[in-house]
C-alpha positions as CSV (number, residue, x, y, z in Angstrom):
1,M,0.0,0.0,0.0
2,V,1.0,3.6,-0.7
3,K,1.7,5.7,2.4
4,T,0.1,9.1,2.7
5,L,2.1,12.2,3.4
6,Y,0.6,12.1,6.9
7,E,1.8,8.6,7.5
8,M,5.3,9.5,6.1
9,I,5.7,12.1,8.9
10,N,3.7,10.2,11.5
11,V,0.9,12.7,12.2
12,R,-2.9,12.5,12.0
13,P,-4.6,13.9,9.0
14,D,-6.2,16.5,11.3
15,A,-2.9,17.6,12.7
16,S,-2.3,21.3,13.1
17,A,0.2,23.2,10.9
18,Q,2.4,23.5,14.0
19,E,2.3,19.7,14.6
20,I,3.2,19.0,11.0
21,E,6.0,21.5,11.0
22,A,7.4,20.1,14.2
23,A,7.2,16.5,12.9
24,C,8.9,17.5,9.6
25,L,11.7,19.4,11.4
26,A,12.4,16.5,13.7
27,L,12.5,14.0,10.8
28,G,14.4,16.3,8.6
29,D,17.1,16.7,11.3
30,R,17.2,12.9,11.8
31,Y,17.5,12.1,8.1
32,H,19.6,15.1,7.0
33,P,22.1,14.1,4.3
34,E,25.0,15.7,6.2
35,R,24.4,13.4,9.2
36,N,23.8,10.4,7.0
37,A,26.2,10.8,4.1
38,A,26.7,7.0,3.7
39,D,23.0,6.1,3.9
40,P,21.1,6.4,0.6
41,E,17.9,5.5,2.4
42,A,18.3,8.5,4.7
43,L,18.5,10.8,1.6
44,A,15.3,9.3,0.1
45,R,13.5,9.6,3.5
46,F,14.8,13.2,3.8
47,K,13.3,14.0,0.4
48,E,10.0,12.5,1.4
49,V,9.9,14.7,4.5
50,E,10.7,17.7,2.4
51,Q,7.8,16.9,0.0
52,A,5.4,16.4,2.9
53,F,6.5,19.7,4.5
54,A,6.1,21.6,1.2
55,I,2.6,20.3,0.6
56,L,1.2,20.0,4.1
57,T,2.3,23.4,5.4
58,N,0.8,25.2,2.4
59,E,-2.9,25.6,3.2
60,S,-4.1,25.5,-0.4
61,L,-1.8,22.6,-1.4
62,R,-2.9,20.7,1.7
63,K,-6.6,21.2,0.9
64,E,-6.0,19.9,-2.7
65,Y,-4.0,17.0,-1.4
66,D,-6.8,16.1,1.1
67,K,-9.4,16.2,-1.7
68,E,-7.3,13.8,-3.8
69,L,-6.9,11.4,-0.8
70,V,-10.7,11.2,-0.4
71,I,-11.0,10.4,-4.1
72,M,-8.3,7.8,-4.0
73,R,-9.8,6.1,-1.0
74,R,-13.2,6.0,-2.7
75,L,-11.7,4.4,-5.8
76,D,-9.7,2.0,-3.7
77,D,-12.9,1.0,-1.9
78,T,-14.8,0.7,-5.1
79,F,-12.2,-1.4,-7.0
80,G,-10.5,-3.1,-4.1
81,G,-7.0,-2.0,-5.1
82,A,-3.9,-1.7,-3.1
83,G,-4.0,2.1,-3.1
84,V,-3.9,4.6,-0.3
85,T,-4.5,3.4,3.3
């Protein structure tokens, strides 16, 4: 199954902007490339956190993302796919 941005940063979908920012900053610090130069998975994880931060801390992008999640979940329920959890 595909993880949502909320799952990637371990927050609830109804998390406040401050909670999202705090989670992203903590994870960004943990997976920062300068701290994990030899770990390619850390760089990939850092990029995921950056993407989540960019979308979920922008009010209009977050609203659009949430709308898309609802649609994807409905499609998943309708067709029984391995889509968004």
